[in-house]
Structures are given as structure tokens and as C-alpha cells.
C-alpha positions as CSV (number, residue, x, y, z in Angstrom):
1,M,6.6,-15.0,6.5
2,R,6.8,-11.4,5.4
3,Q,6.4,-10.1,1.9
4,R,9.6,-9.2,0.0
5,T,10.6,-6.6,-2.7
6,L,13.9,-5.4,-4.1
7,L,16.3,-2.9,-2.5
8,R,17.3,-1.3,-5.8
9,E,16.4,-1.4,-9.5
10,V,18.4,-3.5,-12.0
11,S,18.3,-3.9,-15.8
12,T,19.5,-6.2,-18.6
13,H,18.8,-6.6,-22.3
14,G,18.8,-9.2,-25.0
15,K,16.8,-10.6,-27.9
16,A,13.2,-11.8,-27.5
17,L,12.6,-15.4,-28.4
18,H,9.7,-15.0,-30.8
19,T,9.9,-11.4,-32.2
20,G,13.7,-11.3,-32.3
21,Q,13.6,-7.7,-31.1
22,E,16.3,-6.2,-28.8
23,V,14.6,-5.7,-25.5
24,Q,15.5,-4.1,-22.2
25,I,13.9,-5.3,-19.0
26,T,14.1,-3.4,-15.6
27,F,13.1,-4.8,-12.2
28,K,12.1,-2.1,-9.7
29,P,11.1,-2.1,-6.0
30,A,7.4,-2.0,-5.2
31,P,5.3,-1.4,-2.1
32,V,3.5,-4.1,0.0
33,N,0.5,-5.8,-1.7
34,H,1.6,-4.4,-5.1
35,G,2.3,-7.8,-6.5
36,I,4.2,-8.4,-9.7
37,V,3.2,-5.9,-12.3
38,F,4.5,-5.4,-15.9
39,R,4.7,-1.9,-17.4
40,R,5.0,-1.4,-21.2
41,V,7.2,1.7,-21.4
42,D,7.1,1.6,-25.2
43,L,3.4,2.2,-25.4
44,Y,1.5,5.4,-25.0
45,G,0.5,6.0,-21.4
46,K,2.9,3.3,-20.2
47,P,0.1,0.8,-19.4
48,E,0.6,-1.6,-16.5
49,V,-0.6,-5.2,-16.5
50,Q,-0.8,-7.5,-13.5
51,P,-0.4,-11.0,-14.9
52,R,-3.4,-13.1,-13.8
53,I,-4.9,-16.3,-15.1
54,E,-8.0,-14.5,-16.4
55,F,-5.8,-12.6,-18.9
56,V,-4.1,-15.6,-20.4
57,E,-4.5,-15.9,-24.2
58,D,-4.9,-19.4,-25.6
59,T,-2.5,-19.8,-28.5
60,L,-0.7,-22.6,-30.3
61,V,2.7,-21.2,-29.3
62,R,4.3,-23.0,-26.4
63,S,4.5,-20.0,-24.0
64,T,2.5,-17.9,-21.5
65,D,0.9,-14.9,-23.1
66,I,-1.2,-12.2,-21.4
67,V,-3.7,-9.9,-23.1
68,T,-5.6,-7.1,-21.4
69,G,-7.2,-4.4,-23.4
70,H,-4.7,-3.4,-26.1
71,T,-1.7,-4.4,-24.1
72,R,0.0,-7.7,-24.7
73,L,2.8,-9.6,-23.0
74,H,4.4,-12.7,-24.5
75,T,6.6,-15.4,-23.1
76,I,6.7,-14.0,-19.5
77,E,6.9,-17.4,-17.8
78,H,10.7,-17.3,-17.2
79,V,10.5,-13.8,-15.6
80,L,7.6,-14.8,-13.4
81,S,9.4,-18.0,-12.4
82,A,12.6,-16.1,-11.4
83,L,10.6,-13.6,-9.3
84,V,8.4,-16.1,-7.5
85,G,11.1,-18.7,-7.2
86,S,13.4,-16.1,-5.6
87,G,10.7,-15.2,-3.1
88,I,9.9,-11.8,-4.5
89,D,6.3,-10.7,-3.9
90,N,6.3,-7.1,-5.0
91,C,8.1,-5.8,-8.1
92,L,7.5,-3.5,-11.1
93,V,8.8,-5.0,-14.3
94,E,9.4,-2.5,-17.1
95,L,9.7,-3.7,-20.7
96,N,10.2,-1.6,-23.9
97,A,8.6,-4.4,-26.0
98,S,5.9,-7.0,-25.7
99,E,8.3,-9.8,-24.8
100,P,11.2,-10.1,-22.4
101,P,14.7,-11.2,-23.6
102,I,15.1,-15.0,-23.7
103,L,18.8,-14.7,-22.7
104,D,20.0,-18.3,-22.3
105,G,16.5,-19.9,-22.2
106,S,16.5,-20.3,-18.4
107,S,15.8,-18.1,-15.4
108,K,19.4,-18.1,-14.3
109,H,20.3,-14.6,-15.6
110,F,17.1,-13.1,-14.2
111,V,17.8,-14.6,-10.8
112,N,21.4,-13.3,-10.9
113,L,20.0,-9.9,-11.6
114,L,17.5,-10.1,-8.7
115,Q,20.3,-11.1,-6.4
116,K,22.2,-8.0,-7.3
117,A,19.1,-6.0,-6.6
118,E,18.9,-7.7,-3.1
119,A,15.7,-8.9,-1.7
120,V,14.4,-7.0,1.4
121,E,11.5,-7.8,3.8
122,Q,8.5,-5.6,4.1
123,E,6.1,-5.0,6.9
124,A,3.1,-7.0,5.6
125,E,2.8,-10.8,5.9
126,R,2.7,-12.9,2.8
127,D,-0.8,-14.2,2.0
128,Y,-0.8,-17.9,0.9
129,Y,-3.5,-19.8,-0.7
130,V,-3.7,-23.1,1.3
131,L,-5.2,-25.7,-1.0
132,P,-8.1,-27.4,0.9
133,E,-8.5,-30.5,-1.4
134,A,-7.1,-32.2,-4.5
135,I,-7.7,-30.6,-7.9
136,S,-6.6,-32.2,-11.2
137,V,-6.8,-31.6,-15.0
138,T,-5.9,-34.0,-17.8
139,D,-5.4,-33.9,-21.5
140,G,-4.9,-37.3,-23.1
141,N,-1.7,-38.8,-21.7
142,R,-0.9,-35.5,-19.9
143,S,-2.0,-34.7,-16.4
144,I,-1.4,-32.3,-13.5
145,I,-2.7,-32.6,-10.0
146,A,-2.5,-30.2,-7.0
147,L,-2.6,-31.9,-3.6
148,P,-2.9,-30.3,-0.1
149,Y,0.6,-29.8,1.3
150,D,2.2,-27.7,4.0
151,G,4.7,-26.1,1.7
152,F,5.3,-26.0,-2.1
153,K,6.5,-29.2,-3.8
154,V,6.6,-30.2,-7.4
155,T,6.9,-33.8,-8.6
156,C,7.2,-33.9,-12.4
157,T,7.7,-36.5,-15.1
158,S,8.9,-35.2,-18.5
159,A,9.0,-37.2,-21.8
160,D,8.6,-36.6,-25.6
161,D,6.0,-38.3,-27.7
162,R,8.4,-41.2,-28.5
163,G,9.1,-41.8,-24.8
164,I,12.7,-40.9,-25.3
165,H,14.6,-38.7,-22.7
166,T,12.1,-39.5,-20.0
167,Q,13.1,-37.7,-16.8
168,H,11.6,-37.5,-13.3
169,L,12.2,-35.2,-10.3
170,S,10.5,-34.5,-7.0
171,I,11.6,-31.4,-5.1
172,D,10.5,-29.0,-2.4
173,I,10.7,-25.4,-3.8
174,D,12.1,-22.5,-1.7
175,P,14.4,-19.7,-2.8
176,E,17.5,-21.6,-2.0
177,T,16.5,-24.8,-3.9
178,Y,15.0,-22.9,-6.8
179,I,18.1,-20.8,-7.4
180,A,20.5,-23.7,-7.2
181,E,18.4,-26.6,-8.7
182,I,15.7,-25.1,-11.0
183,A,16.6,-21.6,-12.3
184,P,19.6,-22.7,-14.5
185,A,17.6,-25.3,-16.4
186,R,17.2,-24.2,-20.1
187,T,14.2,-24.5,-22.4
188,F,14.3,-27.2,-25.0
189,T,12.5,-28.2,-28.2
190,V,12.4,-31.1,-30.6
191,Y,14.2,-30.5,-33.9
192,E,11.1,-31.4,-35.9
193,D,9.1,-28.6,-34.3
194,I,11.4,-25.8,-35.3
195,E,10.4,-25.4,-39.0
196,P,6.6,-25.2,-38.3
197,L,7.3,-22.6,-35.6
198,L,9.4,-20.6,-38.1
199,K,6.7,-20.7,-40.7
200,M,4.3,-19.2,-38.1
201,G,6.7,-16.3,-37.7
202,K,7.8,-17.5,-34.3
203,I,11.2,-18.1,-32.6
204,Q,12.8,-15.4,-34.7
205,G,15.3,-14.8,-31.8
206,G,15.9,-18.5,-31.1
207,S,19.3,-20.2,-31.4
208,L,21.4,-22.8,-29.6
209,D,22.5,-19.9,-27.3
210,S,18.9,-19.8,-25.9
211,A,17.6,-23.4,-26.1
212,I,18.5,-27.0,-26.2
213,V,17.5,-28.9,-29.3
214,I,16.6,-32.6,-29.2
215,K,17.3,-34.4,-32.6
216,G,16.6,-38.1,-32.3
217,D,18.9,-39.4,-29.6
218,Q,21.3,-36.4,-30.0
219,I,21.3,-33.3,-27.8
220,L,22.3,-30.1,-29.7
221,S,23.6,-27.5,-27.3
222,K,26.4,-24.9,-27.2
223,E,27.4,-26.1,-23.8
224,P,27.0,-29.5,-22.0
225,L,23.8,-30.2,-20.1
226,R,23.8,-28.3,-16.8
227,F,21.9,-31.3,-15.1
228,Q,21.5,-34.8,-16.4
229,D,17.7,-34.2,-15.9
230,E,17.7,-30.6,-17.2
231,F,14.6,-31.1,-19.2
232,V,12.3,-32.0,-16.3
233,R,13.9,-29.2,-14.2
234,H,12.9,-26.7,-16.9
235,K,9.3,-28.1,-16.8
236,I,9.3,-27.4,-13.1
237,L,10.6,-23.9,-13.8
238,D,7.6,-23.3,-16.1
239,I,5.2,-24.7,-13.5
240,V,6.5,-22.3,-10.9
241,G,6.1,-19.4,-13.3
242,D,2.6,-20.4,-14.6
243,L,1.2,-21.0,-11.1
244,S,2.1,-17.4,-10.2
245,L,-0.8,-16.3,-12.3
246,L,-3.0,-17.4,-9.4
247,G,-2.2,-14.1,-7.8
248,K,-0.8,-15.4,-4.5
249,P,1.7,-18.1,-3.5
250,I,0.2,-21.5,-3.0
251,K,0.8,-24.2,-0.5
252,A,0.4,-27.4,-2.4
253,H,2.1,-30.5,-3.9
254,I,2.0,-30.4,-7.7
255,V,2.2,-33.7,-9.4
256,A,2.7,-33.4,-13.2
257,V,3.0,-35.9,-16.0
258,R,4.2,-34.4,-19.3
259,P,3.0,-30.9,-18.5
260,G,3.1,-27.9,-20.8
261,H,1.9,-24.2,-20.6
262,K,-1.6,-25.1,-21.7
263,L,-2.0,-27.8,-19.0
264,N,-0.4,-25.5,-16.4
265,S,-2.9,-22.8,-17.3
266,E,-5.8,-25.2,-17.0
267,L,-4.8,-26.2,-13.5
268,T,-4.2,-22.5,-12.5
269,K,-7.7,-21.7,-13.8
270,A,-9.2,-24.5,-11.7
271,L,-7.2,-23.3,-8.6
272,F,-8.3,-19.7,-9.2
273,K,-12.0,-20.8,-9.4
274,K,-11.6,-22.9,-6.2
275,M,-9.8,-20.0,-4.4
276,N,-12.6,-17.5,-5.2
277,A,-15.6,-19.8,-4.8
278,K,-18.0,-18.8,-2.1
279,P,-18.3,-21.4,0.7
280,E,-21.3,-23.7,0.2
281,P,-23.9,-23.1,2.9
282,K,-24.0,-25.9,5.4
283,A,-27.2,-27.9,5.8
284,L,-29.2,-26.6,8.7
285,E,-29.6,-29.1,11.5
286,P,-33.2,-29.5,12.7
287,I,-33.9,-27.4,15.7
288,R,-35.3,-29.5,18.5
289,K,-37.8,-28.3,21.1
290,D,-36.5,-27.6,24.5
291,T,-37.5,-30.7,26.6
292,R,-37.3,-28.8,29.9
293,S,-40.7,-28.1,31.6
294,R,-42.1,-24.6,30.9
295,K,-43.2,-24.6,34.5
296,G,-39.5,-24.7,35.5
297,Q,-39.0,-21.3,33.8
298,M,-41.8,-19.5,35.7
299,I,-41.2,-17.6,38.9
300,A,-44.0,-18.5,41.3
301,P,-45.6,-15.7,43.4
302,E,-44.4,-17.3,46.6
303,E,-40.7,-17.4,45.4
304,N,-39.0,-14.5,47.2
305,Q,-35.6,-16.1,47.0
306,I,-34.1,-17.8,43.9
307,N,-30.9,-19.8,43.8
308,I,-28.5,-20.2,40.9
309,R,-30.2,-23.3,39.5
310,R,-33.5,-21.5,39.2
311,I,-31.7,-18.4,37.7
312,L,-30.2,-20.6,35.0
313,D,-33.7,-21.9,34.2
314,I,-35.1,-18.5,33.8
315,L,-32.4,-16.4,32.2
316,P,-31.1,-17.2,28.6
317,H,-27.5,-16.7,29.8
318,A,-24.9,-19.3,30.5
319,Y,-21.4,-19.5,31.8
320,P,-19.3,-17.3,31.8
321,F,-21.9,-14.6,31.3
322,V,-24.3,-15.2,34.3
323,M,-23.8,-12.2,36.5
324,V,-26.4,-13.0,39.2
325,D,-25.7,-15.7,41.7
326,R,-28.8,-15.5,43.9
327,V,-31.9,-13.4,44.4
328,V,-32.3,-12.4,48.0
329,D,-35.7,-10.8,47.9
330,F,-38.6,-9.5,45.8
331,V,-40.3,-6.4,47.2
332,E,-44.0,-6.1,46.0
333,D,-43.0,-7.0,42.4
334,I,-41.4,-3.6,41.9
335,E,-38.0,-4.2,43.5
336,I,-35.4,-7.0,43.5
337,K,-32.4,-7.6,45.7
338,A,-29.7,-9.9,44.4
339,I,-26.0,-10.7,44.8
340,K,-23.0,-11.5,42.6
341,N,-20.0,-13.0,44.2
342,V,-16.8,-11.7,42.6
343,T,-14.0,-14.3,42.7
344,I,-10.5,-14.5,41.3
345,N,-11.8,-17.4,39.0
346,E,-13.7,-15.0,36.8
347,P,-12.3,-15.4,33.3
348,Y,-12.1,-11.7,32.5
349,F,-9.5,-11.1,35.3
350,V,-6.9,-12.8,33.1
351,G,-6.7,-9.7,31.0
352,H,-8.4,-7.0,33.1
353,Y,-5.9,-6.3,34.4
354,P,-2.9,-8.7,34.9
355,G,-1.5,-8.1,38.4
356,N,-4.3,-5.7,39.3
357,P,-7.7,-7.5,38.7
358,V,-10.7,-5.2,38.4
359,M,-14.2,-6.1,37.4
360,P,-15.1,-4.3,34.2
361,G,-17.8,-1.6,34.6
362,V,-19.7,-3.0,31.7
363,L,-20.1,-6.3,33.5
364,Q,-21.5,-4.4,36.6
365,I,-24.1,-3.0,34.3
366,E,-24.8,-6.5,32.9
367,A,-25.3,-7.7,36.5
368,M,-27.9,-4.9,37.0
369,V,-29.6,-5.7,33.7
370,Q,-29.9,-9.4,34.5
371,A,-31.4,-8.6,37.9
372,A,-33.8,-6.2,36.3
373,G,-34.8,-9.0,33.8
374,L,-35.6,-11.4,36.6
375,L,-37.7,-8.7,38.3
376,M,-39.7,-8.0,35.1
377,L,-40.1,-11.7,34.3
378,R,-41.6,-12.3,37.7
379,K,-44.1,-9.5,37.2
380,V,-45.2,-10.7,33.7
381,S,-44.6,-14.4,34.1
382,A,-41.3,-15.8,32.6
383,E,-43.1,-18.6,30.7
384,G,-42.2,-18.2,27.0
385,K,-40.7,-14.8,27.6
386,V,-37.2,-13.2,27.4
387,A,-36.1,-9.8,28.8
388,L,-33.9,-7.8,26.4
389,F,-31.7,-4.8,27.5
390,M,-32.3,-1.7,25.4
391,S,-30.3,1.2,26.9
392,A,-28.5,2.6,29.9
393,D,-28.5,6.2,31.1
394,K,-26.9,8.2,33.9
395,V,-24.2,5.5,34.3
396,K,-21.8,6.2,37.2
397,F,-18.9,4.2,38.7
398,R,-17.9,5.1,42.2
399,R,-15.3,2.5,43.3
400,A,-13.3,-0.4,41.9
401,V,-14.7,-3.9,42.3
402,I,-12.1,-6.6,42.9
403,P,-11.8,-10.3,43.6
404,G,-13.3,-11.2,47.0
405,D,-16.0,-8.4,46.8
406,R,-19.7,-9.2,46.9
407,L,-22.0,-7.1,44.7
408,D,-25.3,-6.3,46.4
409,I,-27.6,-5.4,43.5
410,T,-30.9,-3.5,43.9
411,V,-33.2,-2.7,41.0
412,K,-36.5,-0.8,41.3
413,L,-39.0,-0.4,38.5
414,L,-39.8,3.2,37.7
415,K,-42.2,2.9,34.7
416,I,-43.9,0.0,32.9
417,R,-45.8,0.2,29.6
418,G,-48.2,-2.6,28.9
419,N,-46.0,-5.2,30.5
420,R,-43.6,-4.9,27.6
421,L,-41.4,-1.9,28.2
422,A,-39.9,-0.9,31.5
423,Q,-37.5,1.6,33.0
424,A,-35.6,0.9,36.2
425,A,-33.2,2.4,38.6
426,A,-30.3,0.1,39.5
427,Q,-27.4,0.2,42.0
428,C,-24.5,-2.0,43.0
429,F,-23.0,-1.9,46.5
430,V,-19.9,-3.4,48.1
431,E,-20.1,-3.6,51.9
432,G,-22.7,-0.8,51.9
433,E,-20.6,1.5,49.7
434,L,-22.1,2.5,46.3
435,A,-20.0,1.0,43.5
436,S,-22.1,1.8,40.4
437,S,-25.5,2.9,39.3
438,A,-27.6,3.4,36.2
439,E,-31.0,3.9,34.8
440,L,-32.0,1.0,32.5
441,M,-34.5,0.5,29.7
442,F,-35.5,-3.0,28.6
443,T,-38.3,-4.9,27.0
444,V,-39.9,-8.3,27.3
445,L,-40.5,-10.3,24.2
446,D,-42.1,-13.7,23.3
447,V,-39.7,-16.5,22.6
448,P,-40.6,-17.8,19.1
449,E,-41.8,-21.4,19.0
450,E,-39.0,-23.8,18.0
451,G,-39.4,-26.3,15.2
452,M,-38.6,-30.0,15.4
């Protein structure tokens, strides 16, 4: 799924919940991988803040607050929820105060505004965090768990301290279900909590226009409940917003019992830590000694011809990278003649090239190198040794090599230094016609002893 931003900028205004200030908020398009970024246009330099869990300030107020440097943002969870729930990945959010307007206490008006701005797809793909294993946090009788899930689902139980107005909902979240089923749910509070918050200088902009108040068994609201289970739906709205502080959308099933911003924050911190943890090194399995006879890896002086089984014993290569099928002859330990049968079954012909299969030139060089390695290992004894290719010079390709051809490979040693370094001239022929040639440099090294 591709990232999305807005087609055009849109604005609205209203009172902030805690400060009571009149605030304007503007949503603007942003490029790919920009993320959701807030800009304080009321401050000098118009500082920008990317809301992340590491910037969350722990407070007694029941909201999500961000602090980075001298820049603060308060009660941004409904804005974040609207953006993430609507499937917006990249957006610049401008505020002329520290706190967005509370509006009706839900994300509905923000979502309506984003729909007017129109979401548009961008070129880059969306990067999800796929949860590998369960993570949970608890606080007394409150808990929240994240489980691996191919999608994003929230199962939530909401209840007050008296066990009244207990509500439960399980829902898969996508833009369609979020806009219709979650965004309209309004925030709520218990009547007894209002006075302490007012004494703290909070909820200065709060009213029955922006929240539902629970007083005993009564529901105080300027309009009827939008859902019979509106309270638990708003809890899910908050979870969506708070989890966005992870920095990328998550694939998980969130199971929450009596959640709040503090608990949501603790889960997001745990997820963030898990997401950025370096993978633990796997325990190394013991290396076992090769049980094959070392004599089987030697080339005896009387062996002038070597079949494929012997080649597999001597060379470190394996299918599909063995480029010598048979050694036809050794000439006085300074020259080798070998063959490579080129068949349509070679795996590289699938892509080189479909409908016109041609053996890659680099593999012709590899065939010459492997033949040269066999020649050098015969001269110095292959036991406990491996020939390593170092360089190729004067490489030339004269004709195409296609399925059905047989490469006749000849390699002649030009220089040898202490049975360790060697230079050789190599050629490949097809039906007597030169196909490729090169001057090769390679070395012979001891194979380190293997531990048990």
C-alpha cells in the first residue's frame, strides 16, 4: 500500500480544551517519508515537532503532551487519531498555539476537514511495523496487550472505577471503519473529576459542547449519545492516536482493558524499544570436521583425466556454480585441457536472455578460473589447499556461447612464485573457434583446520 498525503490545505479553528485559547489549525500536504509534523507558527522560528514516543511528557492530565526543547504540544491525540485513522501518512499540521481546538471532543470534525482536503496516493510504499511477538503492559486492574496480527485490530473494554457503564468492542481498523465507527465518538469524564482539574488550571475550554459528563447513572450531554457504546469507541480513538507516536503504522491486534493515555504510552514505549532493538546474535552451531578422506581431494600424478565426481571432491564449488565437467588432459603439470557442456538446463538462461539464451561472459571466465585452479592444485597437491582467483587481464570475447555448445578450455601456466602465486593464459573454444580468452592471476591458500 502506498503512502498518502493531502491534495490541498484546509483549516479550522476553535477553543483549546485546557488553555481555553482560540486556536487555528491548518493541515497541509507533505512529501513522501515526511511523516506527521506539527509546526508552531506562533513561536519564533516556527519550530517543527515530529510527535514521537520519546518526546511524550508524563503528566497528571489525561492527554498526550509532547515536549522537545522549548516547544510544547498539548492534547494532540485527537488530531493524530484523525490523520492516522484516515490513512494519512504525510502531513504538516500548523498551530498558532500549543494545543489544537477540542471542537466537539471527537475526531469527527478533523476527519471531515481531511476529507475536504482529499487524500492522494504518493509514489513510496507505506512502511509497516509488523509485530513479531506479544508485548503487554499492566497497571493494577488496567492492561493493554499487542498481539501479532495481519492488519490492525483493537479489542477494548472500558469501565469506570465503580464498574458502571462497562462497554466492550472489537473492531478491525481501516479508514472506512474508522471514519464511520470511531471518529465521531466524543471524549468523556466523570463529574467528580471536573473540580480537581479546574483547580489545576485545566479544562478551561471544556463544556458540554466538547465532552460527555458521567454523573452517577446519568449521562450529561448536549446531544444524545452517538453510539450506545460511545465511551469504548472513544477509548479506541485514543489508542489509534497514541500508537501513532511509534513513528510508523503497526500491524497488530491491540487488546485493552480500561486503557488510558498513560497506559497507551507505556505500550508504545515497549513497542518502540522492540522495533529498534538489534537482533540477538544466534548461537553458533559447532563446526564439524569434514569426514571425507583427505586423499580423495588429492590429484595423483598418474591422473591425467578427471571426471565430475573427482572435480567436486577437489574444488570448493557446488551446483549451480561448477563450470568444469571433465578434465581431458594434463600436459607436464603446466597445462590443462578441460570441457564444460553448455545445456539449456543452466539456471542462468532463465534471465540471460529470455528467448535468446547466451552464456554470460563472466561465467566463461569462471570456467577458465576453475580449470586453472585444478591445474595449480595438481602441481602443489590439493590436500588442505584451495585456489582463489585474484584478477583477470586482457579479457576478450569473440563469439556467443549458446545452449548445445561445448566449451573446450585450455589453461597454461606462465609464471609461478613459490607455489603460492600463479599467472596463466586461458582460452575457451567452441568447435575450434576462439570464444573467449584472458590472463588470470590466482593464489593457493591453506584451508584452516575446522573445529569440532
